[in-house]
C-alpha positions in Angstrom: -15.3 -9.2 66.0 -18.4 -7.1 66.7 -21.0 -5.9 64.2 -19.7 -2.3 64.7 -16.2 -3.3 63.6 -17.6 -5.0 60.5 -19.7 -2.0 59.7 -16.7 0.4 60.1 -14.5 -1.8 57.9 -17.2 -1.9 55.2 -17.5 1.9 55.3 -13.8 2.3 55.1 -13.6 0.0 52.0 -16.5 1.9 50.4 -14.9 5.3 50.9 -11.5 4.1 49.8 -13.1 2.7 46.6 -14.9 5.9 46.0 -11.7 7.9 46.4 -10.0 5.5 43.8 -12.9 5.6 41.4 -13.0 9.4 41.0 -9.4 9.7 39.5 -10.2 6.7 37.3 -13.4 8.3 36.0 -11.5 11.6 35.3 -8.8 9.6 33.4 -11.5 7.8 31.3 -13.3 11.2 30.7 -10.0 12.7 29.5 -9.4 9.7 27.1 -12.9 10.1 25.7 -12.4 13.8 25.1 -9.0 13.1 23.5 -10.6 10.5 21.2 -13.3 13.0 20.2 -10.8 15.7 19.4 -8.8 13.3 17.2 -11.7 13.6 14.7 -10.7 17.2 14.2 -7.2 16.5 13.0 -6.2 18.0 9.7 -6.5 15.8 6.6 -9.3 13.5 7.7 -11.9 15.3 5.5 -14.3 15.4 8.5 -14.4 19.0 9.6 -15.8 20.4 6.3 -18.9 18.1 6.6 -19.2 18.7 10.3 -19.2 22.5 9.5 -21.9 22.0 6.9 -24.1 20.0 9.4 -23.5 22.8 12.0 -24.5 25.4 9.5 -27.7 23.6 8.5 -28.5 23.0 12.2 -28.0 26.7 13.0 -30.5 27.7 10.3 -33.0 25.3 11.7 -32.4 26.5 15.3 -32.8 30.1 14.3 -36.1 29.4 12.5 -37.4 27.4 15.5 -36.2 30.1 17.9 -38.0 32.8 16.0 -41.2 30.7 16.1 -40.9 30.3 19.9 -40.2 34.0 20.3 -43.2 35.0 18.3 -45.4 32.5 20.3 -43.9 33.7 23.6 -44.7 37.4 22.8 -48.2 37.0 21.4 -49.5 34.2 23.6 -52.1 35.2 26.3 -51.1 35.2 29.9 -51.2 31.7 31.3 -49.7 29.7 34.2 -47.1 28.0 32.1 -45.4 31.3 30.9 -43.3 31.6 34.1 -42.2 28.0 33.6 -41.2 28.8 30.0 -39.3 31.9 31.3 -37.3 29.8 33.8 -36.6 27.1 31.1 -35.2 29.9 28.9 -32.9 30.9 31.8 -34.1 34.5 31.6 -32.7 35.5 35.0 -29.2 34.9 33.6 -27.2 37.3 31.4 -27.9 36.8 27.7 -24.3 35.9 26.8 -24.2 33.2 29.4 -27.4 31.8 28.1 -26.0 31.7 24.6 -22.9 29.8 25.8 -25.0 27.3 27.9 -27.5 26.4 25.2 -24.8 26.4 22.4 -22.6 24.0 24.4 -25.5 21.7 25.1 -26.5 21.8 21.4 -23.0 21.0 20.2 -22.6 18.1 22.6 -25.9 16.6 21.5 -25.2 17.2 17.8 -21.7 15.8 18.0 -22.8 12.8 20.0 -25.6 12.1 17.5 -23.3 12.3 14.5 -20.7 10.1 16.2 -23.3 7.5 17.1 -24.7 7.5 13.6 -21.2 7.1 12.1 -20.5 4.2 14.4 -23.7 2.5 13.4 -23.2 2.9 9.7 -19.4 2.1 9.7 -19.6 -0.9 12.1 -19.2 -3.5 9.3 -15.9 -1.8 8.2 -14.2 -1.3 11.5 -11.0 -3.3 12.2 -10.9 -5.1 15.6 -8.6 -3.5 18.1 -8.2 -0.2 16.1 -10.1 3.0 16.4 -12.0 3.9 13.2 -10.5 7.4 13.3 -7.0 5.8 13.0 -8.2 3.7 10.0 -9.7 6.8 8.4 -6.5 8.8 9.1 -4.3 6.1 7.5 -6.6 5.9 4.5 -6.6 9.7 3.9 -2.8 9.8 4.2 -2.3 7.0 1.7 -4.8 8.7 -0.7 -2.4 11.7 -0.8 0.8 9.6 -0.6 3.6 9.9 -3.2 3.0 8.6 -6.7 5.1 5.4 -6.8 6.1 3.4 -9.9 7.6 -0.1 -9.1 9.2 -2.0 -12.0 10.1 -5.6 -11.9 8.4 -9.0 -11.5 8.2 -12.2 -9.5 8.5 -12.4 -5.7 10.7 -9.3 -5.4 8.1 -6.9 -6.8 5.3 -8.5 -4.8 7.4 -8.0 -1.6 8.0 -4.4 -2.4 4.3 -3.7 -3.1 3.2 -5.2 0.2 5.4 -2.7 2.0 4.8 0.5 0.1 1.0 0.1 0.0 1.0 1.1 3.7 2.2 4.6 2.6 0.4 5.3 -0.6 -2.6 4.2 -2.7 -1.1 5.9 -5.8 1.0 2.9 -6.8 1.6 1.6 -10.4 3.3 -1.8 -10.7 5.0 -2.5 -14.1 5.6 -6.1 -14.8 7.3 -8.0 -17.6 5.3 -9.9 -20.3 8.2 -12.2 -21.3 7.2 -15.0 -18.9 6.7 -18.3 -20.7 6.9 -20.9 -18.0 4.4 -22.7 -15.8 0.7 -21.8 -15.8 1.3 -18.5 -17.5 3.3 -20.1 -20.4 0.6 -22.7 -21.0 -2.1 -20.1 -21.1 0.0 -17.9 -23.3 0.5 -20.7 -25.8 -3.0 -22.1 -25.8 -5.1 -18.9 -25.4 -2.8 -16.4 -27.1 -2.9 -13.9 -24.2 -0.1 -12.1 -22.3 1.3 -14.1 -19.4 -0.8 -13.3 -16.3 1.4 -14.8 -13.6 3.4 -11.7 -12.4 0.3 -9.5 -12.8 -1.7 -11.9 -10.6 1.0 -11.8 -7.9 1.1 -8.0 -7.9 -2.7 -7.8 -7.7 -2.7 -10.1 -4.7 0.1 -8.1 -3.1 -1.8 -4.8 -3.6 -5.1 -6.3 -2.4 -6.9 -4.5 0.4 -7.7 -7.9 2.0 -5.0 -10.5 1.4 -6.6 -12.9 3.9 -9.2 -14.5 1.6 -9.6 -13.2 -1.9 -5.9 -12.9 -2.5 -5.4 -16.5 -1.3 -8.1 -17.6 -3.7 -6.4 -15.7 -6.5 -3.1 -17.5 -5.6 -4.7 -21.0 -5.3 -3.0 -23.5 -7.5 -4.9 -26.7 -8.6 -3.4 -30.0 -7.5 -2.1 -32.8 -9.6 -5.3 -34.9 -9.2 -6.9 -32.9 -12.0 -5.0 -33.4 -15.3 -6.7 -30.5 -17.1 -6.1 -27.9 -14.4 -2.9 -29.2 -12.9 -0.5 -26.4 -12.2 -2.9 -23.6 -13.1 -3.6 -20.9 -10.5 -7.2 -19.7 -10.1 -6.0 -16.1 -10.7 -4.5 -16.9 -14.0 -7.7 -18.6 -15.2 -9.8 -15.8 -13.9 -7.8 -13.1 -15.8 -7.9 -15.3 -18.9 -11.7 -15.6 -18.7 -12.0 -11.9 -18.2 -9.8 -11.3 -21.2 -12.3 -13.3 -23.3 -15.3 -11.5 -21.8 -14.0 -7.9 -22.0 -12.0 -8.4 -25.2 -8.8 -6.9 -23.9 -6.1 -8.0 -21.5 -5.7 -4.6 -19.9 -9.4 -4.4 -19.2 -9.3 -7.8 -17.6 -6.5 -6.8 -15.3 -8.4 -3.6 -14.3 -11.5 -5.7 -13.5 -9.5 -8.2 -11.5 -8.2 -5.3 -9.4 -11.7 -4.3 -8.6 -12.5 -7.8 -7.4 -9.5 -7.8 -5.1 -10.2 -4.2 -3.9 -6.7 -3.2 -5.1 -5.4 0.2 -4.1 -3.2 1.1 -7.1 -2.9 -0.6 -10.5 -0.8 -3.2 -12.3 0.3 -2.6 -15.9 2.1 -4.8 -18.4 5.3 -3.1 -19.7 4.1 -3.8 -23.3 1.0 -5.2 -25.0 3.1 -7.0 -27.6 4.0 -10.7 -27.5 7.7 -10.7 -26.7 10.2 -13.4 -26.0 13.3 -13.1 -23.9 16.5 -14.4 -25.5 19.9 -14.8 -23.9 23.5 -15.7 -24.9 25.0 -17.9 -22.2 28.4 -19.4 -21.7 27.6 -22.7 -19.9 29.9 -24.0 -17.2 32.9 -25.9 -18.4 32.3 -24.8 -22.0 34.1 -22.5 -24.4 31.3 -21.6 -26.8 28.2 -19.6 -26.1 24.7 -21.0 -26.6 21.6 -19.0 -27.5 18.5 -19.7 -25.3 15.0 -18.5 -26.1 12.4 -18.3 -23.4 12.5 -16.7 -20.0 11.8 -20.0 -18.1 14.7 -21.8 -19.8 17.4 -19.2 -19.2 18.0 -20.0 -15.4 18.2 -23.7 -16.2 21.3 -23.4 -18.3 23.9 -23.1 -15.6 26.6 -20.7 -16.7 27.4 -17.0 -17.3 24.7 -14.9 -19.0 26.5 -12.7 -21.5 23.6 -10.7 -23.0 19.8 -10.7 -23.1 17.4 -9.0 -25.4 13.7 -9.1 -26.5 12.3 -10.6 -29.7 10.9 -8.7 -31.5 13.4 -6.0 -30.7 12.3 -2.5 -29.5 8.7 -3.3 -28.6 6.5 -0.3 -27.9 5.7 0.4 -24.3 2.1 0.4 -22.9 1.3 4.2 -23.0 -0.1 4.2 -19.5 3.3 3.0 -18.2 5.1 6.0 -19.8 2.5 8.4 -18.3 2.9 6.8 -14.9 6.7 7.1 -15.0 6.7 10.7 -16.1 4.2 11.7 -13.4 5.9 9.6 -10.6 7.4 11.0 -7.4 9.3 7.7 -6.8 10.5 5.2 -9.4 11.7 1.9 -7.9 13.4 -0.8 -9.9 13.8 -4.2 -8.2 14.2 -6.3 -6.3 13.8 -9.3 -8.5 15.5 -11.6 -10.9 18.0 -9.4 -12.7 17.9 -11.0 -16.2 14.4 -12.4 -16.3 12.3 -9.9 -14.3 14.1 -6.5 -14.2 15.9 -6.3 -17.6 12.9 -7.4 -19.7 11.1 -4.2 -18.5 14.1 -1.9 -19.0 14.7 -3.4 -22.5 11.5 -1.7 -23.7 13.2 1.4 -25.0 10.4 3.8 -24.2 10.4 2.8 -20.5 14.1 3.3 -20.1 13.9 6.7 -21.8 11.0 7.7 -19.6 12.9 6.7 -16.5 15.9 8.6 -17.7 14.0 11.9 -18.1 11.7 11.5 -15.2 12.1 14.0 -12.3 11.2 11.3 -9.8 13.4 10.0 -7.0 14.8 6.9 -8.8 16.1 4.0 -6.7 17.6 0.6 -7.7 16.8 -1.9 -5.0 19.5 -4.6 -5.1 18.8 -8.2 -4.2 19.9 -9.5 -0.8 21.1 -12.9 -2.2 22.4 -14.2 -5.5 20.1 -16.3 -7.7 21.2 -19.7 -8.9 21.3 -19.8 -12.7 21.4 -16.0 -13.1 23.6 -14.0 -10.7 25.9 -16.5 -9.0 28.9 -14.7 -7.5 27.4 -11.3 -8.3 28.0 -8.2 -6.1 25.8 -5.2 -5.9 28.1 -3.3 -8.3 27.8 -6.2 -10.8 24.0 -5.9 -10.8 24.3 -2.2 -11.6 27.0 -2.8 -14.2 24.8 -5.4 -16.0 21.9 -2.9 -16.2 24.3 -0.2 -17.4 25.7 -2.4 -20.1 22.2 -3.3 -21.4 20.3 -0.1 -21.0 22.9 2.7 -20.5 23.6 5.4 -17.8 21.3 7.8 -16.0 18.5 5.6 -14.8 19.0 5.8 -11.0 19.7 8.4 -8.3 20.6 5.9 -5.6 21.3 2.2 -5.0 19.8 0.5 -1.9 21.8 -2.4 -0.6 21.3 -4.8 2.4 24.2 -5.0 4.8 22.8 -7.6 7.2 24.4 -11.0 6.4 23.7 -12.9 9.5 20.9 -15.3 8.4 21.1 -18.7 6.8 20.5 -18.8 3.1 19.2 -21.6 0.9 21.7 -23.9 -0.8 23.6 -22.4 -3.7 22.8 -18.9 -2.6 25.3 -16.3 -1.3 24.9 -12.9 0.1 25.1 -10.0 -2.4 28.1 -8.1 -1.2 28.6 -4.4 -2.0 31.7 -5.0 -4.3 33.6 -2.1 -5.7 31.6 1.0 -5.0 33.5 2.9 -7.7 32.2 0.6 -10.3 28.6 1.4 -9.2 29.1 5.1 -10.1 26.1 5.9 -7.9 25.5 6.7 -4.3 24.9 3.6 -2.3 22.8 3.4 0.9 23.3 0.4 3.1 21.0 -0.8 5.8 19.4 -4.0 7.2 16.6 -5.1 4.9 16.3 -8.9 5.3 13.3 -10.8 6.4 14.2 -12.6 9.6 12.2 -15.7 8.6 13.4 -15.9 5.0 16.8 -14.0 4.9 17.1 -14.4 1.1 14.1 -12.1 0.8 13.6 -8.5 1.7 11.3 -7.6 4.6 8.4 -5.6 3.2 8.1 -3.2 6.2 11.8 -2.6 6.5 12.2 -1.9 2.8 9.2 0.4 2.5 10.1 2.3 5.7 13.7 3.0 4.4 12.5 4.0 1.0 9.9 6.5 2.4 12.6 7.9 4.8 15.0 8.4 1.9 12.3 10.0 -0.2 11.4 12.5 2.7 15.1 13.3 3.1 15.3 14.2 -0.5 12.0 16.1 -0.8 11.2 17.3 2.7 8.2 16.1 4.9 5.2 14.9 3.0 2.4 17.4 3.0 -1.3 17.0 2.6 -2.7 18.1 -0.7 
């Protein structure tokens, strides 16, 4: 092969690469322009400040232009005046000059603002996600629906992990009847309300569940007799209660530490106990059990539960939240030991009943040993109706995917007799593929938001 052939081949490759590079550059330029225009989408809260910057820059430019014009008109003849005339594009029509200089100024200004924002916000950017998308999601959640979620335990935490992607205006209402484990020990020794369910909800609503929430959920091992079984979050809330002098203030401060979007409230500030009448298996006489943690251990049929002292007053902020809510969600969670203790506070049940919100009961996907063995969805609703009365819900949400493998002694919660429910029932796949006895947070939240939009129309920016 001659040198001429090699040279011709290299030139052909060069021109082919040049021809391929031009379309790629145009595509990249289009993507950059599209990314810039995304900052002008409604609801980001950017355009108002950009307009203010442009207004200030305009006044500065007008003042500088008047200074140059005065200098240009009054300066003596000199060799550099023609150069200044050409730099001002005087041979061109005035309108065209305005467009040219205005466009250059806007590009420089916008580029400078964008570069400054990137430099300032670099520590807060999420890898692999444009900051404009993060800002857009934050703004939408700021104006999301006002959600009140009532329950306790793992079920409420699961629900909160899902709905926090749609709104920051979330209020979680948890029971204060817990008397087992770390919460029960702190309740008995320190005289504070049980912090366990509150801790779980704070962790679920945390803006960063990767580290601080894990620390809050950390439970001390058995090699420390004094701290064995205690979780760090429970001790933290207890210490803050001593420092601030109030349990509710301690919960609020804990939320700030975890960067919580939303708030967690106890259903009542009174020290209440859950009591149940249970018919044990293979027995003919009921027994009365005091204590939320002891109730599931007595295997049998729970006949009735109530709080002692009876009719405790609700925490006023809970009533305010329920009456102002757009959505009120009850469940999922332990029917007798998480959901009913909240609804047995008379003021809370009354507030839900008169609230204009979209009120949904989220039924469990699987039965709970010691509480709801053999229960159907209609049985869950029937128990709530027998304890609290009618008119609490607009809709019942029920899982219809029964394909996974459950833990021993668990069964799928079937729909049962829909007529006994006396409410519209919406059935859809809600299970977590890895833990089928739990709801999937994303599935559950997506369905709830879709149902809410169907009821109220598309969400609009405020």
